[in-house]
All heavy atoms as TSV, in Angstrom:
chain	resi	resn	atom	element	x	y	z
A	1	MET	N	N	107.243	106.782	102.511
A	1	MET	CA	C	108.063	107.909	102.857
A	1	MET	C	C	107.157	108.954	103.529
A	1	MET	O	O	106.113	109.311	103.010
A	1	MET	CB	C	108.716	108.489	101.613
A	1	MET	CG	C	109.545	109.681	101.945
A	1	MET	SD	S	111.090	109.956	101.090
A	1	MET	CE	C	111.787	108.425	100.769
A	2	VAL	N	N	107.585	109.415	104.693
A	2	VAL	CA	C	106.846	110.409	105.464
A	2	VAL	C	C	107.790	111.541	105.820
A	2	VAL	O	O	108.839	111.314	106.430
A	2	VAL	CB	C	106.265	109.784	106.758
A	2	VAL	CG1	C	105.625	110.846	107.627
A	2	VAL	CG2	C	105.269	108.693	106.435
A	3	ARG	N	N	107.451	112.733	105.393
A	3	ARG	CA	C	108.277	113.918	105.680
A	3	ARG	C	C	109.741	113.700	105.324
A	3	ARG	O	O	110.651	114.053	106.064
A	3	ARG	CB	C	108.145	114.329	107.145
A	3	ARG	CG	C	106.748	114.750	107.513
A	3	ARG	CD	C	106.691	115.245	108.942
A	3	ARG	NE	N	105.362	114.984	109.455
A	3	ARG	CZ	C	105.109	114.521	110.660
A	3	ARG	NH1	N	106.063	114.289	111.512
A	3	ARG	NH2	N	103.879	114.304	111.033
A	4	GLY	N	N	109.962	113.036	104.212
A	4	GLY	CA	C	111.318	112.800	103.731
A	4	GLY	C	C	112.042	111.652	104.407
A	4	GLY	O	O	113.218	111.425	104.158
A	5	VAL	N	N	111.369	110.904	105.272
A	5	VAL	CA	C	111.982	109.781	105.988
A	5	VAL	C	C	111.338	108.482	105.519
A	5	VAL	O	O	110.118	108.356	105.529
A	5	VAL	CB	C	111.797	109.944	107.518
A	5	VAL	CG1	C	112.363	108.745	108.248
A	5	VAL	CG2	C	112.414	111.233	108.016
A	6	GLU	N	N	112.156	107.508	105.125
A	6	GLU	CA	C	111.659	106.197	104.722
A	6	GLU	C	C	111.337	105.391	105.976
A	6	GLU	O	O	112.217	105.127	106.788
A	6	GLU	CB	C	112.712	105.463	103.889
A	6	GLU	CG	C	112.325	104.058	103.495
A	6	GLU	CD	C	111.068	104.000	102.652
A	6	GLU	OE1	O	111.004	104.664	101.610
A	6	GLU	OE2	O	110.140	103.281	103.058
A	7	LEU	N	N	110.059	105.020	106.165
A	7	LEU	CA	C	109.635	104.295	107.355
A	7	LEU	C	C	109.518	102.785	107.132
A	7	LEU	O	O	109.291	102.049	108.082
A	7	LEU	CB	C	108.299	104.842	107.865
A	7	LEU	CG	C	108.334	106.278	108.368
A	7	LEU	CD1	C	106.941	106.731	108.766
A	7	LEU	CD2	C	109.298	106.421	109.531
A	8	ARG	N	N	109.678	102.331	105.905
A	8	ARG	CA	C	109.589	100.891	105.626
A	8	ARG	C	C	110.664	100.173	106.444
A	8	ARG	O	O	111.834	100.516	106.405
A	8	ARG	CB	C	109.787	100.610	104.153
A	8	ARG	CG	C	109.532	99.166	103.773
A	8	ARG	CD	C	109.744	98.930	102.284
A	8	ARG	NE	N	109.064	99.911	101.463
A	8	ARG	CZ	C	107.867	99.743	100.907
A	8	ARG	NH1	N	107.211	98.621	101.116
A	8	ARG	NH2	N	107.337	100.677	100.168
A	9	GLY	N	N	110.241	99.187	107.231
A	9	GLY	CA	C	111.163	98.431	108.063
A	9	GLY	C	C	111.341	98.996	109.465
A	9	GLY	O	O	111.899	98.349	110.330
A	10	GLU	N	N	110.866	100.220	109.706
A	10	GLU	CA	C	110.947	100.813	111.043
A	10	GLU	C	C	109.894	100.190	111.951
A	10	GLU	O	O	108.849	99.744	111.498
A	10	GLU	CB	C	110.722	102.327	110.991
A	10	GLU	CG	C	111.826	103.091	110.323
A	10	GLU	CD	C	113.085	103.135	111.161
A	10	GLU	OE1	O	113.005	103.062	112.402
A	10	GLU	OE2	O	114.166	103.238	110.555
A	11	THR	N	N	110.158	100.165	113.238
A	11	THR	CA	C	109.209	99.638	114.217
A	11	THR	C	C	108.668	100.796	115.027
A	11	THR	O	O	109.435	101.615	115.538
A	11	THR	CB	C	109.896	98.626	115.155
A	11	THR	OG1	O	110.431	97.565	114.360
A	11	THR	CG2	C	108.917	98.051	116.149
A	12	GLY	N	N	107.345	100.880	115.131
A	12	GLY	CA	C	106.710	101.944	115.891
A	12	GLY	C	C	105.718	101.380	116.885
A	12	GLY	O	O	105.503	100.173	116.961
A	13	VAL	N	N	105.112	102.275	117.632
A	13	VAL	CA	C	104.126	101.887	118.637
A	13	VAL	C	C	102.782	102.493	118.256
A	13	VAL	O	O	102.684	103.693	117.999
A	13	VAL	CB	C	104.548	102.389	120.038
A	13	VAL	CG1	C	103.483	102.079	121.070
A	13	VAL	CG2	C	105.865	101.768	120.440
A	14	CYS	N	N	101.761	101.645	118.213
A	14	CYS	CA	C	100.403	102.106	117.935
A	14	CYS	C	C	99.920	102.911	119.142
A	14	CYS	O	O	99.902	102.411	120.258
A	14	CYS	CB	C	99.505	100.915	117.682
A	14	CYS	SG	S	97.796	101.377	117.444
A	15	THR	N	N	99.538	104.151	118.921
A	15	THR	CA	C	99.096	105.003	120.026
A	15	THR	C	C	97.596	105.256	120.026
A	15	THR	O	O	97.047	105.663	121.041
A	15	THR	CB	C	99.825	106.356	120.002
A	15	THR	OG1	O	99.567	107.007	118.761
A	15	THR	CG2	C	101.323	106.160	120.191
A	16	ASP	N	N	96.933	105.001	118.891
A	16	ASP	CA	C	95.500	105.270	118.810
A	16	ASP	C	C	94.905	104.524	117.617
A	16	ASP	O	O	95.555	104.396	116.584
A	16	ASP	CB	C	95.276	106.767	118.625
A	16	ASP	CG	C	93.923	107.236	119.079
A	16	ASP	OD1	O	93.194	106.454	119.707
A	16	ASP	OD2	O	93.585	108.410	118.821
A	17	VAL	N	N	93.668	104.035	117.778
A	17	VAL	CA	C	92.956	103.368	116.689
A	17	VAL	C	C	91.511	103.834	116.706
A	17	VAL	O	O	90.874	103.843	117.755
A	17	VAL	CB	C	92.993	101.826	116.840
A	17	VAL	CG1	C	92.188	101.162	115.739
A	17	VAL	CG2	C	94.416	101.322	116.841
A	18	TRP	N	N	91.010	104.231	115.541
A	18	TRP	CA	C	89.608	104.643	115.402
A	18	TRP	C	C	88.894	103.645	114.523
A	18	TRP	O	O	89.471	103.137	113.574
A	18	TRP	CB	C	89.519	106.021	114.746
A	18	TRP	CG	C	89.875	107.133	115.650
A	18	TRP	CD1	C	91.133	107.652	115.846
A	18	TRP	CD2	C	89.011	107.879	116.494
A	18	TRP	NE1	N	91.077	108.667	116.759
A	18	TRP	CE2	C	89.781	108.821	117.175
A	18	TRP	CE3	C	87.649	107.814	116.752
A	18	TRP	CZ2	C	89.235	109.724	118.084
A	18	TRP	CZ3	C	87.113	108.716	117.654
A	18	TRP	CH2	C	87.897	109.648	118.307
A	19	GLU	N	N	87.635	103.396	114.833
A	19	GLU	CA	C	86.812	102.578	113.949
A	19	GLU	C	C	85.375	103.088	114.002
A	19	GLU	O	O	84.967	103.701	114.982
A	19	GLU	CB	C	86.883	101.096	114.312
A	19	GLU	CG	C	86.310	100.751	115.664
A	19	GLU	CD	C	86.403	99.265	115.947
A	19	GLU	OE1	O	85.816	98.476	115.180
A	19	GLU	OE2	O	87.052	98.911	116.920
A	20	LYS	N	N	84.656	102.824	112.939
A	20	LYS	CA	C	83.260	103.260	112.888
A	20	LYS	C	C	82.427	102.464	113.868
A	20	LYS	O	O	82.575	101.256	113.994
A	20	LYS	CB	C	82.706	103.111	111.485
A	20	LYS	CG	C	83.324	104.086	110.519
A	20	LYS	CD	C	82.326	104.513	109.498
A	20	LYS	CE	C	82.939	105.464	108.519
A	20	LYS	NZ	N	82.818	106.835	108.922
A	21	CYS	N	N	81.552	103.146	114.545
A	21	CYS	CA	C	80.677	102.531	115.536
A	21	CYS	C	C	79.635	101.668	114.830
A	21	CYS	O	O	78.936	102.129	113.929
A	21	CYS	CB	C	79.998	103.634	116.344
A	21	CYS	SG	S	78.845	103.046	117.566
A	22	GLU	N	N	79.526	100.420	115.227
A	22	GLU	CA	C	78.549	99.512	114.625
A	22	GLU	C	C	77.126	99.862	115.058
A	22	GLU	O	O	76.172	99.655	114.329
A	22	GLU	CB	C	78.858	98.067	115.014
A	22	GLU	CG	C	80.177	97.561	114.480
A	22	GLU	CD	C	80.155	97.368	112.979
A	22	GLU	OE1	O	79.094	97.042	112.424
A	22	GLU	OE2	O	81.214	97.548	112.361
A	23	VAL	N	N	76.973	100.392	116.273
A	23	VAL	CA	C	75.657	100.698	116.820
A	23	VAL	C	C	75.068	101.940	116.165
A	23	VAL	O	O	73.916	101.961	115.762
A	23	VAL	CB	C	75.738	100.900	118.354
A	23	VAL	CG1	C	74.394	101.312	118.917
A	23	VAL	CG2	C	76.240	99.638	119.025
A	24	ASP	N	N	75.867	103.006	116.047
A	24	ASP	CA	C	75.387	104.255	115.464
A	24	ASP	C	C	76.451	104.806	114.517
A	24	ASP	O	O	77.322	105.574	114.921
A	24	ASP	CB	C	75.079	105.274	116.563
A	24	ASP	CG	C	74.492	106.563	116.014
A	24	ASP	OD1	O	74.268	106.652	114.787
A	24	ASP	OD2	O	74.267	107.484	116.806
A	25	PRO	N	N	76.429	104.410	113.245
A	25	PRO	CA	C	77.466	104.843	112.305
A	25	PRO	C	C	77.447	106.347	112.011
A	25	PRO	O	O	78.336	106.850	111.361
A	25	PRO	CB	C	77.174	104.031	111.044
A	25	PRO	CG	C	75.766	103.595	111.176
A	25	PRO	CD	C	75.450	103.530	112.632
A	26	HIS	N	N	76.461	107.060	112.535
A	26	HIS	CA	C	76.391	108.499	112.299
A	26	HIS	C	C	76.757	109.306	113.540
A	26	HIS	O	O	76.571	110.508	113.587
A	26	HIS	CB	C	74.985	108.881	111.825
A	26	HIS	CG	C	74.611	108.173	110.566
A	26	HIS	ND1	N	75.215	108.437	109.362
A	26	HIS	CD2	C	73.738	107.167	110.341
A	26	HIS	CE1	C	74.705	107.629	108.442
A	26	HIS	NE2	N	73.813	106.854	108.998
A	27	CYS	N	N	77.287	108.632	114.568
A	27	CYS	CA	C	77.667	109.350	115.787
A	27	CYS	C	C	78.900	110.213	115.531
A	27	CYS	O	O	79.576	110.086	114.506
A	27	CYS	CB	C	77.910	108.373	116.937
A	27	CYS	SG	S	79.454	107.461	116.815
A	28	CYS	N	N	79.224	111.086	116.475
A	28	CYS	CA	C	80.339	112.010	116.283
A	28	CYS	C	C	81.675	111.270	116.167
A	28	CYS	O	O	82.558	111.707	115.443
A	28	CYS	CB	C	80.392	113.035	117.406
A	28	CYS	SG	S	80.609	112.329	119.042
A	29	CYS	N	N	81.833	110.151	116.856
A	29	CYS	CA	C	83.082	109.385	116.760
A	29	CYS	C	C	83.263	108.812	115.354
A	29	CYS	O	O	84.374	108.726	114.846
A	29	CYS	CB	C	83.105	108.256	117.777
A	29	CYS	SG	S	83.186	108.839	119.472
A	30	ALA	N	N	82.177	108.407	114.732
A	30	ALA	CA	C	82.248	107.846	113.383
A	30	ALA	C	C	82.731	108.892	112.380
A	30	ALA	O	O	83.392	108.557	111.408
A	30	ALA	CB	C	80.897	107.294	112.966
A	31	GLU	N	N	82.431	110.151	112.646
A	31	GLU	CA	C	82.903	111.214	111.759
A	31	GLU	C	C	84.422	111.324	111.790
A	31	GLU	O	O	85.049	111.730	110.830
A	31	GLU	CB	C	82.280	112.551	112.158
A	31	GLU	CG	C	80.794	112.613	111.923
A	31	GLU	CD	C	80.188	113.912	112.407
A	31	GLU	OE1	O	80.952	114.833	112.737
A	31	GLU	OE2	O	78.962	114.002	112.451
A	32	LEU	N	N	85.042	110.950	112.907
A	32	LEU	CA	C	86.490	111.025	113.050
A	32	LEU	C	C	87.201	109.798	112.507
A	32	LEU	O	O	88.411	109.805	112.332
A	32	LEU	CB	C	86.855	111.202	114.525
A	32	LEU	CG	C	86.318	112.460	115.197
A	32	LEU	CD1	C	86.620	112.412	116.690
A	32	LEU	CD2	C	86.895	113.705	114.566
A	33	ALA	N	N	86.465	108.738	112.250
A	33	ALA	CA	C	87.064	107.485	111.789
A	33	ALA	C	C	87.225	107.501	110.277
A	33	ALA	O	O	86.265	107.403	109.542
A	33	ALA	CB	C	86.205	106.304	112.217
A	34	ASP	N	N	88.442	107.638	109.837
A	34	ASP	CA	C	88.772	107.599	108.414
A	34	ASP	C	C	89.583	106.328	108.187
A	34	ASP	O	O	90.694	106.197	108.712
A	34	ASP	CB	C	89.587	108.830	108.029
A	34	ASP	CG	C	89.992	108.837	106.575
A	34	ASP	OD1	O	89.603	107.924	105.818
A	34	ASP	OD2	O	90.715	109.776	106.184
A	35	GLU	N	N	89.038	105.369	107.463
A	35	GLU	CA	C	89.695	104.080	107.301
A	35	GLU	C	C	91.075	104.199	106.676
A	35	GLU	O	O	91.937	103.355	106.905
A	35	GLU	CB	C	88.814	103.138	106.494
A	35	GLU	CG	C	87.574	102.716	107.248
A	35	GLU	CD	C	86.676	101.794	106.444
A	35	GLU	OE1	O	87.057	101.396	105.336
A	35	GLU	OE2	O	85.585	101.493	106.950
A	36	ALA	N	N	91.328	105.244	105.916
A	36	ALA	CA	C	92.640	105.437	105.295
A	36	ALA	C	C	93.671	105.958	106.292
A	36	ALA	O	O	94.865	105.961	106.010
A	36	ALA	CB	C	92.523	106.393	104.116
A	37	ALA	N	N	93.216	106.407	107.459
A	37	ALA	CA	C	94.132	106.952	108.473
A	37	ALA	C	C	93.624	106.617	109.868
A	37	ALA	O	O	93.611	107.457	110.758
A	37	ALA	CB	C	94.266	108.444	108.296
A	38	ALA	N	N	93.208	105.375	110.072
A	38	ALA	CA	C	92.565	104.991	111.326
A	38	ALA	C	C	93.540	104.627	112.441
A	38	ALA	O	O	93.164	104.592	113.597
A	38	ALA	CB	C	91.628	103.808	111.083
A	39	VAL	N	N	94.803	104.356	112.105
A	39	VAL	CA	C	95.771	103.920	113.103
A	39	VAL	C	C	96.878	104.966	113.238
A	39	VAL	O	O	97.509	105.344	112.257
A	39	VAL	CB	C	96.398	102.562	112.716
A	39	VAL	CG1	C	97.348	102.074	113.788
A	39	VAL	CG2	C	95.315	101.532	112.443
A	40	THR	N	N	97.105	105.425	114.459
A	40	THR	CA	C	98.175	106.388	114.727
A	40	THR	C	C	99.375	105.614	115.261
A	40	THR	O	O	99.251	104.845	116.207
A	40	THR	CB	C	97.739	107.419	115.780
A	40	THR	OG1	O	96.512	108.014	115.365
A	40	THR	CG2	C	98.785	108.504	115.956
A	41	VAL	N	N	100.529	105.818	114.640
A	41	VAL	CA	C	101.749	105.110	115.041
A	41	VAL	C	C	102.848	106.126	115.313
A	41	VAL	O	O	103.044	107.067	114.546
A	41	VAL	CB	C	102.216	104.127	113.941
A	41	VAL	CG1	C	103.493	103.409	114.352
A	41	VAL	CG2	C	101.125	103.122	113.633
A	42	HIS	N	N	103.571	105.921	116.419
A	42	HIS	CA	C	104.715	106.778	116.743
A	42	HIS	C	C	106.002	105.980	116.531
A	42	HIS	O	O	106.136	104.872	117.033
A	42	HIS	CB	C	104.654	107.280	118.186
A	42	HIS	CG	C	105.850	108.103	118.536
A	42	HIS	ND1	N	105.998	109.392	118.076
A	42	HIS	CD2	C	106.954	107.819	119.247
A	42	HIS	CE1	C	107.158	109.861	118.508
A	42	HIS	NE2	N	107.753	108.921	119.226
A	43	PHE	N	N	106.914	106.538	115.779
A	43	PHE	CA	C	108.222	105.943	115.527
A	43	PHE	C	C	109.254	106.719	116.335
A	43	PHE	O	O	109.441	107.918	116.121
A	43	PHE	CB	C	108.574	106.017	114.037
A	43	PHE	CG	C	107.607	105.259	113.166
A	43	PHE	CD1	C	106.496	105.891	112.629
A	43	PHE	CD2	C	107.803	103.921	112.903
A	43	PHE	CE1	C	105.607	105.193	111.829
A	43	PHE	CE2	C	106.913	103.214	112.097
A	43	PHE	CZ	C	105.815	103.857	111.570
A	44	ALA	N	N	109.933	106.053	117.270
A	44	ALA	CA	C	110.883	106.731	118.153
A	44	ALA	C	C	112.185	107.082	117.443
A	44	ALA	O	O	112.757	108.144	117.677
A	44	ALA	CB	C	111.172	105.866	119.380
A	45	GLY	N	N	112.663	106.183	116.564
A	45	GLY	CA	C	113.935	106.425	115.866
A	45	GLY	C	C	113.940	107.754	115.133
A	45	GLY	O	O	114.687	108.666	115.484
A	46	PRO	N	N	113.061	107.917	114.142
A	46	PRO	CA	C	113.007	109.204	113.446
A	46	PRO	C	C	112.114	110.234	114.149
A	46	PRO	O	O	111.962	111.344	113.672
A	46	PRO	CB	C	112.451	108.839	112.069
A	46	PRO	CG	C	111.689	107.577	112.274
A	46	PRO	CD	C	112.344	106.870	113.419
A	47	ASN	N	N	111.525	109.882	115.310
A	47	ASN	CA	C	110.627	110.757	116.085
A	47	ASN	C	C	109.514	111.337	115.215
A	47	ASN	O	O	109.374	112.553	115.084
A	47	ASN	CB	C	111.396	111.859	116.794
A	47	ASN	CG	C	110.535	112.519	117.862
A	47	ASN	OD1	O	109.559	111.941	118.333
A	47	ASN	ND2	N	110.880	113.723	118.233
A	48	ILE	N	N	108.739	110.447	114.621
A	48	ILE	CA	C	107.630	110.833	113.751
A	48	ILE	C	C	106.367	110.112	114.208
A	48	ILE	O	O	106.395	108.935	114.545
A	48	ILE	CB	C	107.923	110.456	112.278
A	48	ILE	CG1	C	109.049	111.336	111.733
A	48	ILE	CG2	C	106.685	110.569	111.414
A	48	ILE	CD1	C	109.459	110.989	110.331
A	49	THR	N	N	105.261	110.827	114.238
A	49	THR	CA	C	103.948	110.238	114.465
A	49	THR	C	C	103.171	110.400	113.174
A	49	THR	O	O	103.130	111.490	112.602
A	49	THR	CB	C	103.220	110.929	115.627
A	49	THR	OG1	O	104.000	110.756	116.815
A	49	THR	CG2	C	101.838	110.342	115.844
A	50	TYR	N	N	102.557	109.303	112.696
A	50	TYR	CA	C	101.853	109.362	111.426
A	50	TYR	C	C	100.636	108.463	111.470
A	50	TYR	O	O	100.491	107.646	112.366
A	50	TYR	CB	C	102.796	108.947	110.277
A	50	TYR	CG	C	102.362	109.479	108.946
A	50	TYR	CD1	C	102.468	110.833	108.645
A	50	TYR	CD2	C	101.835	108.637	107.983
A	50	TYR	CE1	C	102.061	111.320	107.426
A	50	TYR	CE2	C	101.426	109.114	106.759
A	50	TYR	CZ	C	101.540	110.460	106.488
A	50	TYR	OH	O	101.119	110.942	105.280
A	51	TYR	N	N	99.775	108.605	110.488
A	51	TYR	CA	C	98.498	107.887	110.418
A	51	TYR	C	C	98.506	106.910	109.254
A	51	TYR	O	O	98.957	107.248	108.168
A	51	TYR	CB	C	97.355	108.898	110.249
A	51	TYR	CG	C	97.411	109.972	111.288
A	51	TYR	CD1	C	98.073	111.164	111.049
A	51	TYR	CD2	C	96.830	109.774	112.537
A	51	TYR	CE1	C	98.143	112.142	112.025
A	51	TYR	CE2	C	96.900	110.746	113.518
A	51	TYR	CZ	C	97.557	111.929	113.255
A	51	TYR	OH	O	97.641	112.893	114.232
A	52	PHE	N	N	97.988	105.697	109.507
A	52	PHE	CA	C	97.990	104.642	108.502
A	52	PHE	C	C	96.648	103.932	108.462
A	52	PHE	O	O	95.904	103.942	109.443
A	52	PHE	CB	C	99.050	103.580	108.845
A	52	PHE	CG	C	100.450	104.092	108.841
A	52	PHE	CD1	C	101.015	104.601	110.000
A	52	PHE	CD2	C	101.212	104.049	107.691
A	52	PHE	CE1	C	102.319	105.076	110.010
A	52	PHE	CE2	C	102.512	104.520	107.688
A	52	PHE	CZ	C	103.065	105.027	108.851
A	53	ALA	N	N	96.371	103.263	107.346
A	53	ALA	CA	C	95.261	102.318	107.272
A	53	ALA	C	C	95.762	101.015	107.876
A	53	ALA	O	O	96.964	100.727	107.850
A	53	ALA	CB	C	94.841	102.088	105.825
A	54	GLU	N	N	94.866	100.213	108.435
A	54	GLU	CA	C	95.279	98.960	109.075
A	54	GLU	C	C	96.047	98.048	108.128
A	54	GLU	O	O	96.999	97.386	108.531
A	54	GLU	CB	C	94.068	98.214	109.628
A	54	GLU	CG	C	93.500	98.854	110.871
A	54	GLU	CD	C	92.376	98.023	111.462
A	54	GLU	OE1	O	92.586	96.812	111.671
A	54	GLU	OE2	O	91.307	98.591	111.694
A	55	ASP	N	N	95.652	97.999	106.862
A	55	ASP	CA	C	96.313	97.089	105.922
A	55	ASP	C	C	97.697	97.559	105.486
A	55	ASP	O	O	98.410	96.862	104.781
A	55	ASP	CB	C	95.425	96.813	104.712
A	55	ASP	CG	C	95.119	98.054	103.891
A	55	ASP	OD1	O	95.483	99.167	104.300
A	55	ASP	OD2	O	94.495	97.894	102.827
A	56	GLU	N	N	98.121	98.740	105.905
A	56	GLU	CA	C	99.465	99.235	105.599
A	56	GLU	C	C	100.491	98.811	106.653
A	56	GLU	O	O	101.682	99.036	106.479
A	56	GLU	CB	C	99.473	100.763	105.531
A	56	GLU	CG	C	98.680	101.338	104.403
A	56	GLU	CD	C	98.730	102.841	104.391
A	56	GLU	OE1	O	98.182	103.461	105.322
A	56	GLU	OE2	O	99.344	103.394	103.455
A	57	LEU	N	N	100.014	98.227	107.743
A	57	LEU	CA	C	100.887	97.909	108.869
A	57	LEU	C	C	101.010	96.415	109.078
A	57	LEU	O	O	100.133	95.644	108.690
A	57	LEU	CB	C	100.332	98.548	110.147
A	57	LEU	CG	C	100.179	100.062	110.092
A	57	LEU	CD1	C	99.400	100.536	111.311
A	57	LEU	CD2	C	101.531	100.728	110.022
A	58	GLN	N	N	102.092	96.019	109.718
A	58	GLN	CA	C	102.296	94.618	110.082
A	58	GLN	C	C	102.599	94.575	111.572
A	58	GLN	O	O	103.479	95.284	112.059
A	58	GLN	CB	C	103.467	94.035	109.302
A	58	GLN	CG	C	103.743	92.596	109.632
A	58	GLN	CD	C	104.905	92.049	108.821
A	58	GLN	OE1	O	105.519	92.752	108.027
A	58	GLN	NE2	N	105.210	90.800	109.022
A	59	ARG	N	N	101.863	93.741	112.305
A	59	ARG	CA	C	102.074	93.617	113.740
A	59	ARG	C	C	103.353	92.829	114.004
A	59	ARG	O	O	103.594	91.792	113.406
A	59	ARG	CB	C	100.901	92.903	114.395
A	59	ARG	CG	C	101.007	92.871	115.887
A	59	ARG	CD	C	99.790	92.175	116.492
A	59	ARG	NE	N	99.864	92.158	117.913
A	59	ARG	CZ	C	100.579	91.281	118.633
A	59	ARG	NH1	N	101.264	90.354	118.004
A	59	ARG	NH2	N	100.593	91.339	119.934
A	60	VAL	N	N	104.158	93.347	114.926
A	60	VAL	CA	C	105.396	92.682	115.306
A	60	VAL	C	C	105.234	92.202	116.749
A	60	VAL	O	O	104.950	92.996	117.634
A	60	VAL	CB	C	106.598	93.651	115.213
A	60	VAL	CG1	C	107.879	92.962	115.674
A	60	VAL	CG2	C	106.730	94.187	113.813
A	61	PRO	N	N	105.414	90.891	116.999
A	61	PRO	CA	C	105.283	90.379	118.369
A	61	PRO	C	C	106.259	91.066	119.317
A	61	PRO	O	O	107.357	91.455	118.932
A	61	PRO	CB	C	105.610	88.891	118.237
A	61	PRO	CG	C	105.362	88.576	116.806
A	61	PRO	CD	C	105.696	89.824	116.037
A	62	GLN	N	N	105.852	91.234	120.560
A	62	GLN	CA	C	106.632	91.939	121.585
A	62	GLN	C	C	108.076	91.447	121.667
A	62	GLN	O	O	109.000	92.244	121.745
A	62	GLN	CB	C	105.940	91.765	122.946
A	62	GLN	CG	C	106.642	92.455	124.101
A	62	GLN	CD	C	106.404	93.934	124.151
A	62	GLN	OE1	O	105.388	94.407	123.668
A	62	GLN	NE2	N	107.321	94.669	124.720
A	63	GLU	N	N	108.302	90.135	121.642
A	63	GLU	CA	C	109.639	89.595	121.856
A	63	GLU	C	C	110.608	89.863	120.715
A	63	GLU	O	O	111.812	89.732	120.865
A	63	GLU	CB	C	109.591	88.096	122.155
A	63	GLU	CG	C	108.985	87.236	121.073
A	63	GLU	CD	C	107.481	87.122	121.149
A	63	GLU	OE1	O	106.853	87.696	122.064
A	63	GLU	OE2	O	106.892	86.451	120.279
A	64	THR	N	N	110.124	90.264	119.530
A	64	THR	CA	C	111.032	90.524	118.401
A	64	THR	C	C	111.256	92.008	118.165
A	64	THR	O	O	111.962	92.369	117.233
A	64	THR	CB	C	110.486	89.886	117.102
A	64	THR	OG1	O	109.210	90.458	116.807
A	64	THR	CG2	C	110.377	88.388	117.231
A	65	ARG	N	N	110.696	92.852	118.989
A	65	ARG	CA	C	110.886	94.300	118.806
A	65	ARG	C	C	112.279	94.710	119.228
A	65	ARG	O	O	112.887	94.134	120.101
A	65	ARG	CB	C	109.859	95.075	119.630
A	65	ARG	CG	C	108.467	94.865	119.129
A	65	ARG	CD	C	107.490	95.666	119.937
A	65	ARG	NE	N	106.159	95.244	119.561
A	65	ARG	CZ	C	105.086	95.447	120.287
A	65	ARG	NH1	N	105.172	96.092	121.416
A	65	ARG	NH2	N	103.923	95.026	119.881
A	66	ARG	N	N	112.758	95.797	118.594
A	66	ARG	CA	C	114.084	96.322	118.922
A	66	ARG	C	C	114.085	97.066	120.229
A	66	ARG	O	O	113.240	97.676	120.683
A	66	ARG	CB	C	114.541	97.319	117.867
A	66	ARG	CG	C	114.802	96.678	116.547
A	66	ARG	CD	C	115.344	97.695	115.625
A	66	ARG	NE	N	114.586	97.618	114.382
A	66	ARG	CZ	C	114.676	98.487	113.430
A	66	ARG	NH1	N	115.424	99.527	113.546
A	66	ARG	NH2	N	113.999	98.349	112.330
């Protein structure tokens, strides 16, 4: 539930993904990478953008999207 809206079963579009840099884990980009909120998803139906961990999401193939 996000801002009073149940998002389970909703389909959204991944707009941004952050990950820690393997080369320099102390770089400025690594400071922005929070594994609990590394994926930004926009849901058009309820018009909500929210942040998720990768394991909270399920990829839906292009041909089965609404």
